[in-house]
C-alpha positions in Angstrom: -35.9 -8.3 -34.0 -33.6 -10.9 -32.4 -30.6 -9.9 -34.5 -30.9 -6.3 -33.4 -31.3 -7.4 -29.8 -28.2 -9.6 -30.0 -26.2 -6.7 -31.4 -27.3 -4.4 -28.5 -26.4 -7.1 -26.0 -22.9 -7.4 -27.6 -22.5 -3.7 -27.5 -23.5 -3.5 -23.9 -21.1 -6.4 -23.1 -18.2 -4.5 -24.7 -19.1 -1.4 -22.8 -19.1 -3.3 -19.5 -15.8 -4.9 -20.4 -14.2 -1.5 -20.9 -15.7 -0.1 -17.7 -14.5 -3.2 -15.7 -11.0 -3.0 -17.3 -10.5 0.5 -15.7 -11.7 -0.7 -12.4 -9.4 -3.8 -12.5 -6.4 -1.5 -13.3 -7.3 0.7 -10.4 -7.6 -2.3 -8.1 -4.2 -3.6 -9.2 -2.7 -0.2 -8.6 -4.2 -0.2 -5.1 -2.9 -3.6 -4.4 0.6 -2.6 -5.4 0.4 0.5 -3.3 -0.6 -1.5 -0.3 2.2 -3.9 -0.9 4.7 -1.1 -1.1 3.3 0.5 2.0 3.6 -2.8 3.9 7.3 -3.1 2.9 8.0 0.5 3.9 6.3 0.0 7.3 8.3 -3.1 7.9 11.5 -1.3 7.1 10.6 1.6 9.4 9.6 -0.7 12.2 12.9 -2.5 11.9 14.8 0.7 12.0 13.0 1.9 15.1 13.6 -1.4 16.8 17.3 -1.3 15.9 17.5 2.2 17.3 15.7 1.2 20.5 18.1 -1.7 21.0 21.1 0.6 20.5 19.7 3.2 23.0 18.9 0.5 25.5 22.4 -1.0 25.2 24.2 2.4 25.2 21.9 4.2 27.6 24.6 6.3 29.2 26.1 7.4 25.9 22.7 8.5 24.3 21.3 11.9 25.1 17.8 12.7 26.2 17.0 14.3 22.9 17.7 11.1 21.0 15.7 9.1 23.5 12.8 11.5 23.2 12.8 11.3 19.4 12.9 7.5 19.5 9.9 7.5 21.8 8.1 9.8 19.4 8.8 7.4 16.5 
């Protein structure tokens, strides 16, 4: 029966659309999380670089603990 077959195909198509919608939402969330992480890493690297510049410029005024923590970062 072609009508019944068409109905089953349409139902399967709807089910696939629903399943793919969830996957697409998860992918968008993952993309956003990666973007936020990239921004956070850029900020952290900039902060570490600024601290390293300060320590290099003011070597005599900066204690060994601060230099050690900077090296660990």
